[in-house]
C-alpha positions in Angstrom: 124.6 51.7 128.4 126.0 55.1 129.3 123.4 57.0 127.3 120.6 55.0 129.0 122.0 55.6 132.5 122.5 59.3 131.7 118.9 59.6 130.5 117.5 57.7 133.5 119.6 59.8 136.0 118.5 63.0 134.3 114.8 62.0 134.5 115.2 61.1 138.1 116.9 64.4 138.9 114.3 66.5 137.1 111.5 64.4 138.7 113.0 65.0 142.1 113.2 68.7 141.5 109.6 69.0 140.3 107.9 66.3 142.4 110.2 66.1 145.4 107.7 67.9 147.6 105.4 64.8 147.4 108.2 62.7 149.0 109.3 65.1 151.8 108.1 62.8 154.5 109.7 59.6 153.0 112.8 58.3 154.7 116.1 59.0 152.8 116.9 55.3 152.6 113.7 54.7 150.7 114.3 57.6 148.2 117.9 56.4 147.6 116.9 52.8 147.2 114.3 53.8 144.6 117.0 55.7 142.7 119.5 52.8 142.8 116.9 50.2 141.9 115.8 52.2 138.9 119.4 52.7 137.7 120.2 49.0 138.3 117.2 47.8 136.4 118.1 50.2 133.6 121.6 48.9 133.4 120.5 45.3 133.4 117.9 45.8 130.8 120.4 47.7 128.6 123.1 45.0 129.0 120.8 42.0 128.4 118.2 43.3 126.0 119.8 46.4 124.4 119.3 50.1 124.1 115.8 50.0 122.6 114.3 48.0 125.5 116.2 50.1 128.0 114.8 53.3 126.6 111.3 51.7 126.6 111.8 50.7 130.2 112.9 54.2 131.2 110.0 56.0 129.7 107.3 53.4 130.4 108.3 53.2 134.1 107.5 56.9 134.4 104.2 56.6 132.6 103.3 53.6 134.7 104.2 55.5 137.9 102.1 58.5 136.9 99.2 56.2 136.1 99.3 54.5 139.5 99.8 57.9 141.2 96.7 59.3 139.4 94.6 56.3 140.3 95.7 56.3 143.9 95.1 60.1 144.4 91.6 60.0 142.8 90.7 57.0 144.8 91.6 58.7 148.1 90.3 62.2 147.2 93.7 63.9 147.0 94.7 66.3 144.2 96.8 64.6 141.6 99.2 67.6 141.0 98.8 69.4 144.3 98.4 66.7 147.0 95.7 68.8 148.5 94.3 68.5 151.2 97.9 68.2 152.5 96.8 67.0 155.9 94.9 64.1 154.4 97.8 63.3 152.1 100.2 63.1 155.0 97.7 60.9 156.9 97.4 58.5 153.9 101.2 58.3 153.6 101.5 57.6 157.3 103.6 60.7 157.9 103.4 63.0 160.9 101.6 66.3 160.2 104.0 69.1 160.9 101.3 71.6 161.9 
């Protein structure tokens, strides 16, 4: 289980560094709860179903998330990798525009 949690934590950390700018308006409690939920599900899947299913969960969750993200961005006319136009992105997320 430690390997699975290490991989999941590493992916979350790298993802936060690379894609964190897209969550800058999200409350801290929401970002932390997503982290703890992902790690909890990873631990449960590892304990109940084993390492293979846990690794499948870790990597498929990321692919599923990217697929939903791509669909949502294209549907709303926002850049998938840039979140441009920024003002529209903030409005769609329900965040206050800083400018």
